[in-house]
C-alpha positions, 0 to 999 in steps of 0.5 A: 499500500502507498500513502495514497491509500493509507494517509502514510507511505511505508516510511513517511510519517503522516505528520510529514504530509501537512503542508502550508497553503499559501492561500489560506495560511493553514496547514493542510493534510495532502494525501495525494502528493502528485496533485497540485491541490488538496481535495476537500476530504483531505483538508478535513481529514483527521490524524484519528482517520489515518490511524483507523485506515493503518489499524485496518491494514495492519492490525494495529493503530494509534490516536493521532493528535487533535483527534477528539470530537472527530475534527481537526483544530484548524484555527492552529498554525503549528504543524499537526502531529509534530514528529516529536514524541511523548512516551505515554501521553495522548490527546491534543498535541501528543501521539501514542507510541506506535505498536509492534505491528508498525513497518520499520523505517529505512532512514536515509530514503526517509530523509530525502523524501522528508526534505522534499516535502518540507521543501515544498511547504518552505517554498510556498511560504518563500512565494508568499514572502516574495510577493509582499517583497515585489510589491514593495519594490515595485513601489520604490521603483514606481516613486522613481520615474518622472513623466511627462503628459505629450498629449496626441504626440504619442500613443495613449498606452503601452504598445504591445500589438503592431510596430512600435517606435520609441524615441530615445532623447539624450539631453545636455541638461546640467542636472546631477552632481559633477556635471556643472561644467557640461553643456550650455550654461543656463540651458533647459537642455536641448535634444543632443543625442537622439535615436528613433528605436523602431521595433517591428510588428512580430518582435523579430528585429529592430532598427535603431536610427540616430538623429544628428543634432546639427540636422536643419529641419522645420519644427512644427507647431506643438502643444505643451501641457503646463503644471497647472493643467493648462496647455499652451501651443507653441508656434513652429519654426522653419529652418531650425537644428533638431536639437532645438525641438526640446527646451528651447522656447518652452518645447517639451519631448512631445515637441521633439516627437512631432519633429521626428514624425514630420521628418520621417513619416514615423509617429513615436509612441513613447519617448524615454529621456536621460540626462548626463547623470543617467549615463553615470548611473547606469553604466555604474549599475550594470558594472561598466561597459566594455568598449574598443579603441583602435588607437590610444585615446587622450582627449583634452577637451572630454578628458578622456584617456583610454588605451588601445583595445578592449576596456571597461568605462563607467560613470565619469568615464563613460560620459567622457566617451559618450561626449568625445568627438575630437578624437574620432574620425574627422571630428564631427557630430556624425563620427561621434554618433557612430561611437555612441552607437558602438557604446549602446550595442556594447551596453545592451549585450552587458544588459542581456548577458547572464552575468546581469540577468542571473545577478538579483543584486545587479538587476536591482541595481540596474532597475533602481538606477534606470527608473531614477534616470528616466523621464517618459511619456505618461503612458508608460509613467509607472513600473508596471507599464515600463516593465511591459514595454521591456518585455516587449523589446526583450523579445528582439534577439540582439543580433537583429538590432540594426544601428544606423544614422539618418541619411544626410548631406551637408546643407546646400544653404551654407557656404561653409557647411557646419549643419546637414539636412536629409539626404532627399533620396536615401532618407526617403528610402530608409523611412519608407522601409521603416514605415513598411516594417522592413527588417534591415537585418534580413533585408535579402530574405525579405526582398525575396519573400516580397517578389515571390508574394507579389509575383503570386498576387499578379500571376493570372489574367488582369482586367482591362482598366475600363472594366475595373470597378472601385470604391475609394475611402480615405482612412490615412492621413492625407486630407482629400487623398480619395478624391486625388486618388480617384482623379489619378486612377481616371485621368492617368489609368484609365479606371473610369468606374472609380468613385470617391466614398470620402472618409473611411469610418475609422483610421487604419495604418495599412492600405486594403483592397477588398474584393470578391472571387469573381473580381480577382482580374480587377483586383490584379490590375488595381494592385499593379497600378497602385503598388499593392503588397499581398498583404493588402489584399482581402479576398471574400468568399461570395461572388459580387453581384451586378455592378458591385465595386470593390473597396479601396481603403487607403491607410497611413502607408498611402503617401500620395496618388501615383506613388507605389504603396509597397515599401522598398526592400533594399537598404540605401546604398552607402548607408553604414549599419552595425549590428547590436551583437558585434563588437567594433573598435572606434576609430 
């Protein structure tokens, strides 16, 4: 017989089968060790009943503790039927000595099984205790975080579905001990270091695009929230340096987010802003970041001194590295950006290393430093939301995080250019790739997949443009897009049976074409004209009747009549890329 049928195993005392139920706080008799939870009969079973079962099978019995009246005293927190025996006493808390009919134990095996059972009880207690500790830790970390309401510049909630864009802003505001000598005196801080971090919809890859602070662009009008709850609209200004999109004229990070969207067509969902002090705290918390120099560095301006080869930097030295530019490349801000990207790649590798993830003390220091250092938008302004965001980002393999810099050219408006502007060809090509969620780490495979899907889509007969019937709705961001598209279809493509149906019921991200099985030839013809990807095609199940038209709904990916919706599948020529999983020596 085993413990399931007798209340005790051959070599396990019944007292050892009482375990702590973390939900009730009481010890319960667990007869079925293979089950995850006890049943009601097990919770009410008494040691007396256990003794009777044993007596019927072995010709012997004993009276267990707490058996008077046939009910267990569940109000007591002591473990019922403790192992300690009293030689001649009976009653509550005592047990009669076993009769001669009881089998002898096997001490060695017994100790192992008891250890497992008692460990289960202790672990249940630890789980309860840990949950209290996590709540306390959550409260501590939550109190560290500063947040700013950016209104409609970002998303209202943490993005857990679809592509995600996070704007990382490094400001030169002189906060924190020892930072008085950095940056511009009296400045509210500029958008000094900027990275648009695009995470793909399927979370397989990410693109981290640096935006030069000396980029000349139009800074759009933006609305800022004041401390008293009111809003102030700050006028836009043309031909300004990008770094003035923050801190100047009262602009907040929401204004920087609006500026990024204005340049790229990519709307940032969230922002994370750090200052000089944050760099020092984070690098110290992670235990230093490994960097590599292709030559020794001794910079008199930043006071950075590093040997050739690999070394670790943290605190003040890490900040000096990120601020140094005279010792790298042609001493431009663009070359400093490359060093910053290499540094961030190394920091990501360190944060995701087993040395960090398996070290509770280091993890706590990192979480404490990160929440202390960050200022974020209100949509992710507490520890739980930040944790959700971190879980989404952590799904991306380090090898599939690509760093690059926004393609730029010298500013043609300056005789001796010291600023830059977006490269009109390469820039738009890269932005289109990011908008279409095309991975830079898998471009060749993506290109093959896109071509094969497009080929399959267009395979088969195509209707004559004059026979294509389509209703066009605008679910994108461009006012009047449905009307301009119908004009283009009729005048340029010969689709005379196209109709402007104005605005769609709601905004959509991707353009769609809904068609019936017997309209497939029309759908192929329109897809070729519009450059629709295979994912845009929504084939119904029932045939169209009579003069029923297809439905084309333009999404946020629509950029104008005559412009193909399919994004490019090739990275711009000449744009340098670096993977976060590879160490590169700064030059």
